[in-house]
N, C-alpha and C positions, 0 to 999 in steps of 0.2 A: 257353226262351223261345219263345212262340208266333210264328209268322210274322207276324201282323199286329203284333205288338209290336215285331218287328224292323223292319218297314217303316216304323212310326211313329217310331222312333228315328232311323232312317236320314233320313227326311224332315227332322227337326228338326236333325240334325247338319249336313245339307247347308245349310239355311237359316242356321244359326250360322256355318258356315265361310265363307259369302258375306259376312257381315257382318265376320268377321275379315279376309278378304282385302280388304275395302274400307276396313280400318283403323277400323271401327266396334266397337272392343274393348268399350266399356261397354255397347252394346246387345247384343252377343253374350253377354257375362257375365250380364247380367239374364235374357236369353232361357234360357240354361242353367239358372239358378236356378229361374226360374218354373215351366218344364216338369218339372224334377227334382221339385219340390215337389208338382206335380200328380200325377206318378207315384207317389210315396211315399204320398200321400194315398189313392191308390187300391190301396195294397200291391203296386204293380208294382215291387218293389224291384230286381230284375234290370235293367229297363229304366232305372231311375233311376241305378243304378250305371254302367252302360254309358254314359248320356249324360254323367254327371258326370266320369267317368274320361276319356272323349274330349275333353271340354270342358276339363278342367284341362290335360291334355297339350297340346292345341292352344294354350291361352293362354300356357302356360310356354314352348313352343318359340317364341312370338312375343315372348318377353320381357315378357310381362304378369304379372309375379311375384306381386303381391298378389291379382290376380284369379284367377289360376291356383291359388295356394295356397288361396284361399277355396274354391274348387270342390273341390280336394283334401280339405280337411276336411269337406266335406259328404259325400264318398265314405265317410269313417270314420263320420260321423252315420248314413248309411243303413245301413252294415254293422252297426251297433249296433242300430238300430231293428228291423232285420230278424233280428236275432240269427243273422247269416250265419256258416256254418262256416268254420273256418280251413283253406283248401286252398291247393294250390300255386298255383293261378291267382289267388286273391285276394292272396296274398303277393306274387306277381310284379307284380300291378297297384300294390299299396301301394309297394312298392320302385321300381317304374318311375317313379312320380310323385315319389319322393324323389330320384331320379337326375336328374330334369328341372329340380328346384329348384337356384337358386344355392347353392353350398356355404356362403356367408355370409349367405343370406337369413334374416331373424329368424324367418320362419314355419316354418323347416325343423325345428327341434327340437320346438316344439308339436305339429306334425303327426306326427312320429315317435313322441312320447309318446302321442298320442292312439291311433295305430295299435297300439302295444303294449298300451295299455289294453283295446282291443277284444279283443285275443287272450286276454287274462287274464280277460275276463268270459265269453268263449265256453267256456274251459277253465280253471278256477280252480287246476287241478294246476300250472300254471305260473304261479307268483306273481311272476315278473319278465318275463313275456312268452313267446311262443311260441319255442322254440329255432330253429325253421326261419326265422322273420322275423329273429331275431337274427344267425343265420348269414349271410343275405344282406345285411344291413346291414352286417355285419363285412366282407364281400367288397367292398361298395360304398366304405366308408371306406377301407379298404386301398388300393383302386385310386386314391382321391384323396390318398393319403399322410397320411391323418389317422389317425395310429397309435394316438392316445389313444382316440378314439372306436371304432376298429376292435377295439382290444384289449377293451374293455368288452363289445361285442356278441359277440365269439367266446367270451368267458368265460361268457356265458349261453347259448352255443349247445352243440351236441354234435360240432362239426368240429374235433376235435384236430389233424388233419393240416394243415389250412389255417391255423390258428391258430399251429402251430409254424413254418410258412413265414413268416408275417407277423412273428413275433417274431424270427426270424433277420434278416430285412430290417431290422426296427426296430433290433435291437442294432448290426448292421453299419453302418448308416447314421448313427444318432444316440447310441449308446452308447459307453462306454469298453471296451477290450479286456479289463480286469480284471472287467467286470461280466457276462461271457458266462454264468456260472452263476447270477447273481442274476436275471436275465431269466426263466429257466425256472423257478427255485425258487419264485418268488412266484406264477407262474401255476399251477403244481402245487398249491401249498398253497391258493390260493383256490378251485380247482376241488373240492379235498377239503372245504373249509369249506362249499361249496355242495352237498355229497354227491354229486358227479359223478366217482365213483371211476374209471369206465371211460374218460372222456375225459382224465383226469388221466394215466392210464398211455399213452395215445395221444400226447398233446401232448409228453410227456417223451421217449418212444422216438423220435418223429419229430424232434425238436429236437436230441437228442444225436446222431442218426444223420446228419443233413443239415447241421448247422451246421459250416462249415469250420474253426472254431477249436476245435472239441471233438474230442478224440482219440477212437478207437474204445474202446468200453467197454460195459458195466462190466467192471473197476472203471475209474474215472476218476482223472485227476491231481488234479483240483480236489475236496477234501474234502465240499463242499457238494452237488456232483452225486451222490456216493456216498450221502450222507445221504438224499437224495431217493429214489434208487433202493431203498435198504434200507427206508425209510419205506413205499413202495409195497408192498413184499414182506410188511412186518410187518402191513398192513391185512388181509391174507388170514387170519392167524391170531388177530387180535384180542387178543394177549397183552399185558397191561399191563406185565409185566416187560420184554418185548422192547422196547416203545415207550420205557420209562424208560431203560433201559441205552443205547438209540440216542440219545436226546436228550442224555444225559450225556457221551456219548463225542464227540458233534459239537457241544458246547457253544459251542466258539470260532467255527465256522461259523454257527451259529444267531444268534449275538450281532452278526453283521454287519448285520443289518436289525433294528431293534426290532419291527417288525410281525409278525415271525416268532414271537414268543412268543404273541401273540393268536391267531395261526393255529393254532399247535400245542395251545393250551389247548383251542380248539374242536374240533379234530381227535381230541384225547384223549376229549372227551366224546361225540362222535359215534360213533367207531369203536371205542373201547377202554372205554366205559362209565364213564368218569371222572366225578366230580361237578365242578361248577364250581369253579375254584380260588378259595381263600380268601387273603387278604392274609397274608403271613407274612414274618419277617425274612429267611428264605432266599430269597424271591421264587420265580420259576417253577420253578426246578430243586429248591428245597426242597419245593414242593408236589408235584413228581413223585416225590421220594423217600417223602414222607409216603402218597402213594397206593400205592406199592409196598409198604410195610410193612403197610397195612391190606387189601391185596388179598386176595380170597378166591377168586381164580381164577374169578371170574364172567365169562364170555365174552359176556355180553349186550351187543349194540349197541343204543345209544339211537336214538330216532326223533325226537328234538328237531330242529327247524328251525335251520340254522346262523345265526349273526350274520353281519351284512354288514360286515366290518371295513374300516377304511381302508388302502388300499394305497399303498406308497411305492415307485413304479418309478423306479430311478436311470437317468437319462438326462442327456444334455448339454443339450439344448434344451427339453424338454417339461416342463410342470408336473405335479404329482402326479394321480393319477387313482383315484377311489374304486371300490371294488368294487360299491357301489350308492350 
C-alpha cells in the first residue's frame, strides 16, 4: 500500500474512532461504509479492507454487534471483488472478526459461510473452503467448547493432530466410556470419504497415542480400533480381496453404527476401484462378496469425488452433525 493511502486510511480511522468514543456509533458506521465504497470504486481494495476490518473490530469491541457484523460482511465483499488471494494474513483477519462476534450472534454463521465461499472462488480445488481457514475456525470453536462446529471444521482441514486432541477432550467431557473407539473411527472414515488419507493417518495415530483410555497399540483391545488400523494399511495396497476380508472379519464392529456401511461403500469406490453398490438381499456384505468374486485384480484407484454422508456422532449431550 502506498504511503499516501496509509495516511488517508489513518485519518479516516481517527475520525471514526472519535465518533465511537463519543458514542456516535451510527455516524461512525455510516462513515466506515461510505469511505470504503469510495475506496472500492477507485479499486483501492487494500485501503478498503484495512478500513473495514478496523471499523468492524472497533464496533464489535464496543458491543455494536449488528453494525460490526455488517462491516465484516463488507470485508468479504471486497475480498471477492478484488479476487484477493487467500493468505495467512487475510485468513487471520477473517477469523479475528469471527472471534470478536458474539458466539450466539445470528450474523456469525452467514459471515463464516461467506468467507468460506470466498476461498472457494479463489481456489476451486477446495470445494468446501480453504483447509487453513477451516483449521483456524476449528481452533476457535474448540476454544469456545463448541465441539460440533469444531469437529466439522477440523474435518475439512489438514490438522489431524489438533483434531485428535479436540476429539479426546470432546469424548472425555461429553461421551460415554464405551464410545472411545466410535469417536475416532467415524473421524477416520469421514476423512477417507473426503480423500484425505494422510490426515486420516495422523488423527488416528495421535488419538490412540494420547487418549488416556486407549491402551498402547496396535494391536488394541477394542476390535473397531484394530479394524481402522488394518483399513489404513490396506489402503496402501488397494487390494479388493484384503478390503473384503477385513470388512467380513470385523462385521460385528462395523454394525455398531449404521453410517459405517455408507462410508465403507464410498471408501471401496475411491481406494479399491469398486463400483457403486447395488441393492441385494445380502446387503452391504453381500455386495462385497460379489465384488470379490468378479475382481480381476485391477488396482486402479478411482478419482470420483466422495459423497458427503451424514455422520452420527454418539455423545451424551450434542445433536448429530453432518459431514457437510
